[in-house]
Each structure stands twice: as structure tokens, then as C-alpha cells.
C-alpha positions as CSV (number, residue, x, y, z in Angstrom):
1,M,26.3,-6.4,1.3
2,E,28.7,-5.1,4.0
3,E,31.0,-3.4,1.4
4,N,28.1,-1.7,-0.4
5,F,26.6,-0.7,3.0
6,E,29.9,0.9,4.2
7,N,30.4,2.6,0.9
8,G,26.8,3.9,1.1
9,K,27.4,5.2,4.6
10,K,30.6,6.9,3.6
11,S,28.9,8.6,0.6
12,F,26.0,9.6,2.8
13,Y,28.2,11.2,5.5
14,S,30.2,12.9,2.7
15,D,27.0,14.5,1.4
16,D,27.1,12.5,-1.8
17,F,23.5,11.4,-1.6
18,D,23.2,10.2,-5.2
19,A,26.1,7.8,-4.7
20,A,24.8,6.7,-1.4
21,N,21.4,6.0,-2.9
22,K,23.0,3.9,-5.6
23,F,24.9,1.7,-3.1
24,F,21.7,1.3,-1.0
25,M,19.6,0.5,-4.1
26,E,22.2,-2.2,-5.1
27,I,21.8,-3.8,-1.7
28,L,18.1,-3.9,-1.9
29,N,18.0,-5.1,-5.5
30,S,20.6,-7.9,-5.2
31,E,21.9,-8.5,-1.7
32,G,19.1,-8.4,0.8
33,D,16.4,-6.4,2.5
34,D,17.9,-4.8,5.5
35,Y,16.3,-2.3,7.9
36,L,19.3,0.0,8.0
37,T,19.4,0.2,4.3
38,H,15.8,1.4,4.2
39,Y,16.5,3.8,7.1
40,Y,19.3,5.5,5.2
41,K,17.2,5.6,2.0
42,G,14.5,7.3,4.1
43,L,17.0,9.9,5.3
44,I,18.1,10.5,1.7
45,Y,14.6,11.0,0.5
46,E,14.0,13.5,3.3
47,I,17.0,15.4,2.2
48,Y,15.5,15.5,-1.3
49,F,12.2,16.8,0.2
50,D,10.3,13.7,-0.9
51,N,8.3,13.0,2.2
52,E,6.2,10.2,0.7
53,K,9.2,8.2,-0.3
54,S,10.9,8.9,2.9
55,L,7.9,7.8,4.9
56,N,7.7,4.6,2.8
57,E,11.4,3.8,3.4
58,L,11.2,4.5,7.1
59,S,8.1,2.4,7.4
60,S,10.0,-0.4,5.7
61,A,12.8,0.0,8.2
62,I,10.3,-0.3,11.1
63,D,8.6,-3.2,9.5
64,R,11.9,-5.1,9.5
65,N,12.9,-4.0,13.0
66,N,10.1,-2.7,15.1
67,K,12.5,-1.9,18.0
68,F,14.4,0.7,15.9
69,G,13.8,3.9,17.9
70,E,15.6,6.2,15.5
71,A,13.4,5.2,12.6
72,Y,10.3,5.9,14.6
73,F,11.6,9.3,15.6
74,K,12.6,10.3,12.1
75,R,9.2,9.1,10.7
76,G,7.5,11.0,13.5
77,A,9.3,14.2,12.5
78,I,8.2,13.8,8.9
79,L,4.6,13.1,9.9
80,E,4.7,16.2,12.0
81,K,5.9,18.2,9.0
82,T,3.1,16.9,6.9
83,G,0.5,17.8,9.5
84,D,-0.2,14.3,10.9
85,T,0.2,15.3,14.6
86,A,-1.5,12.1,16.0
87,G,0.8,9.9,13.9
88,A,3.8,12.0,14.9
89,I,3.0,11.6,18.6
90,S,2.5,7.9,18.2
91,D,5.9,7.5,16.5
92,Y,7.7,9.8,19.0
93,T,6.2,7.7,21.9
94,K,7.4,4.5,20.2
95,A,10.8,6.0,19.6
96,I,11.2,6.8,23.3
97,K,9.9,3.3,24.3
98,N,12.5,1.8,21.9
99,G,15.5,3.5,23.2
100,E,15.6,7.1,21.9
101,K,16.8,9.3,24.7
102,L,13.8,10.8,26.5
103,R,15.6,14.0,27.4
104,T,16.6,14.7,23.8
105,H,13.1,14.3,22.3
106,I,10.5,15.1,25.0
107,S,10.3,18.7,23.8
108,T,9.3,17.5,20.4
109,V,6.5,15.4,21.8
110,H,5.3,18.4,23.8
111,R,5.3,20.7,20.8
112,C,3.1,18.2,18.9
113,I,0.7,17.9,21.8
114,R,0.3,21.7,22.1
115,Q,-0.6,22.0,18.4
């Protein structure tokens, strides 16, 4: 799993999202069900403008690690984009409680509240 995961991350950070997705799919299909793999797949689907699949993958990441603040924050951002302000605020709050830097994201929470 580790080799495929590292190859997937390298591909992701090289903007080769199709290759990254293949590595991550291989992990999920044969090697295990890891929260970080779902997280990266969620990021890829967001890049491809597929909010539904992105939300599903980010939710899978959170289901596997409910202390993963980054996944809550990213899911909150997508919920905000899709008009689910209450869901976004909930996820932003959980992101902050689970380690996301308050100073970095507090303006995002305030923007949602003002809507």
C-alpha cells in the first residue's frame, strides 16, 4: 500500500490527477480502506468539479478517522459551494475542534454565518 500511496501523492502533487486516481483506486480495490486515500480521491474529484463524488470520498475519510480536521474543512468548503451553509458551518466547526488552525479558517466560518 505504501508504494502505491506514495506514487499517488507524487502524481497528485505533479498535477497528474488521472495517474494519482489510478494509484488510489488500486489501494482501495486491493490493499485496504485508508482514510488518507479517500481524502486524496476527494481532492481529485473536487478538481474535476464533481462535488457529489468529492463529498462521498471526504465523508468516507471522516468515517474512517473522525479526528481528521482537514477533511472536515475541505468537505465544509464543498458544502458551502453547493449552498449547504448549515452543513458547512458544522464541518468548519469540527475542523477547528480537530486541529485545523483557527486563525486560518475563522474568516470562512464568519462568511458562512453572514450568508
